[in-house]
N, C-alpha and C positions, 0 to 999 in steps of 0.2 A: 503494500500499499503505500502511495507517495504522499508522505506527511510533512516533508520538508518543504518550505516555501522556495520557489524559484529565486535566485539571486537578482537583484536590480542591476541594470545596465551598467558596465564599466565606465560609461561615459557620464557617470553621475557628477563629476567635477564640472561638466558642461552645463548642468541643470540650474536654471535660475531660481532665485529665492522663493520660498514657500510663501503662498498667499492663500487667503480664504476666497471660497467661491462666492460668499455672500457680499463680499466687498468690491469684487471685480469680476465682471463677466467678459471681458475682453483678454483672451489668453494668448501669450506668445508661444511659439514652438519650444518645446523642452521645459515649459513652465510647470513646476510642481504646485498642485492645488489641493486644498483641503476641502472635504465635503462632509456634511453631517449625515447621520442615518436619515433615510428618506428622501434626501436630496436627489436629483436626477443631473447626471452629466451632461453637458451641452453637446448635441450632435446634429443641430440643424443645418451646420455648414459642412457636413460629411467628415467632420473631425475624427481622428484616432485618439484613443486614450490607452496608456498602459497603466495597469493597477500596481501601486508600489506597497500599499498596505490595505487591509480591510477586505470586504466582501461586496459584490455587486451581483444583481441579476440583470439579464436583458430579456425584453419581450416585445411583442407587437400586439396587435388587436384584430379581433374578428370584425366582420361587418356589423355585428350586433353590439360591439363595444366590449366583448369579453377578452381579457388578457390571455395571450398565447405565449408560453415561456419558450425562449430561445437558448438560454444557458445561464449557469451560475459560474461567477469567476472569482478569482483570488489574486494575490500578489504574482506579478510576472505575466499575467495574461493581458492580451491586447484586445480592445473591443472598439467597434464602429459599425455603423450602418453599411459601409461598403464591404465589409467582410461578411455580414449577415445576408446582404443582398435583399433587404426587405425594408418597406416603410409602410406605416409608421414604425418607429424603432425608439425604444427608451432604455436607458442604463440608470438603474435605480440603486442606490446605496442601502445594502442591508445592514450596515454598521458605520462608524466613522471611516472615512476612506481618504487616502492620499493618492493622487494619480498624476501621471505626467501627460500633459497635453502635448501630443505629437504633431498636431496640424493636420491639414487635409491632403497633404502631398507626400505623407510618409509611405515609404516603401515596405509595406508590411510583410512579414515572412509567410511563406507557405504554410507552415505549421500553424499559424493563426487561423487560416481558412479550414484546415483539417480539424482542429479543435472545434471550431463551430460546428462543422458537419456532424463530428462524433456526438457532441452534446444534444444537438437537434434530433439526431437518430435515437439516442438513449431516451431522451425525454418523451419522444413520440412512441416508443415501445412502452414505456412505463405507462403512459396515459390510455393506452389501449389494452391493458390488462382486463380480463372479463369480469373479475371480482374487485370491488372498491378496496377491500382489505389487502389484497395481493398488491394492488396498485400502490397503496400507501406504504405497505412494508418494503416493496421494491424501492421506492423513492427514498425513503429513510435509510436503507442500506446504501443506496447510491450515494447519498449525501455522506455518510459516514466514511465510505470508501475514498471520495474525492477530497474531502475536507477534515475527515476525523483525526482525533488525536487519542492515542492509545492509553488506556488507563488499566487500573487493576480489574475493573468490572467489565470493561468492553471499549467500545469506541465512542468518545465524546464528540459530539457536534457542535461546533462553535458558532455557527449561523443561527441568528435568532429570527425565526420565521414565525409570523403569527398563523393562525389556523386558516385564514383566507388565502394567505400565500400558498400555503401546502395545498389548499383546495384548487386554486388556480393552476397550479403545477401539474396536478393529476387529473384535473376535469371532473371533479365531484363536488357535492355541496359542502359547504363550510360545516353544517351541522353533522355531516357524515363523517367529516374528518375529526371532529371533536369526540363523536361517540366511538370511533375506531381507535383513537389514540388512547382513550380511557381502558378500552377493552384489552389492547395490546399491554398496556401498562399493568393492568390486574393479572394478566396471564404471565407476566414476568419476562416478556420478550424485550421490553424497552422500559426506560425511565424518562418520561416526558413531561417537563414542567417549565414555568417561567425561569426558574433558577438554573436547571440543568436539562440536558438532552443526551441520553446514553442509549446506544443499541447495545445490548449485552452481547458477550463474546460468542455465546452458544447460538443465539439468534444469527448473528453476523455470519458465523462460519455455516451454520445449517442452510441459510439462504443461498450462499453462493455454491454450496455443494448441491442443492435442489435444482437450481437453475442453470448451472454451467456458466454462469456470468463470469466474465474475465476480470480479476482485480486490476486496479491501477498499480503497476510496478514501476 
């Protein structure tokens, strides 16, 4: 499981001073910008951003206005509408975030496109599980695999997602997510609360054994 965060670019010495997104909405190339949780990274000019710390999610909307998840990203990942090839497109902070503004002419690497394709395919597969409980458990194990931190009990998920965020990600109602999280918690498969979110070791191992899902290595 890949738990170590990717290193920031070796060109960090060229990055301009840190600014707050709330104080300045005009960003220079290589500008480091701070965002608060729930803020959106500006992408109206097709700018690229590299996440330096924190977590974000990207999504678009259906014709009915329902959010459609495109991916969840951490430090080292590069996001932007040109990579996703979709509009509308939003990058929402799931935590306090520091990101480098790369501008609109940035020559993004091929790996950024492949990462977008992989995540879109994985989230599509998760949302099409026939049973809501299987879809939810698959999503939680996927989050643990991609972002988790190993503990004595299992895999702790550091991303703070409200029940509606999870519901949007797997295509079910929020009340269904709330009910199933409580059920999985009672059954001892997870521990999920405001304070902590843990997928227990046995749940994690059994899930990947049953589904033949490939761990992130």
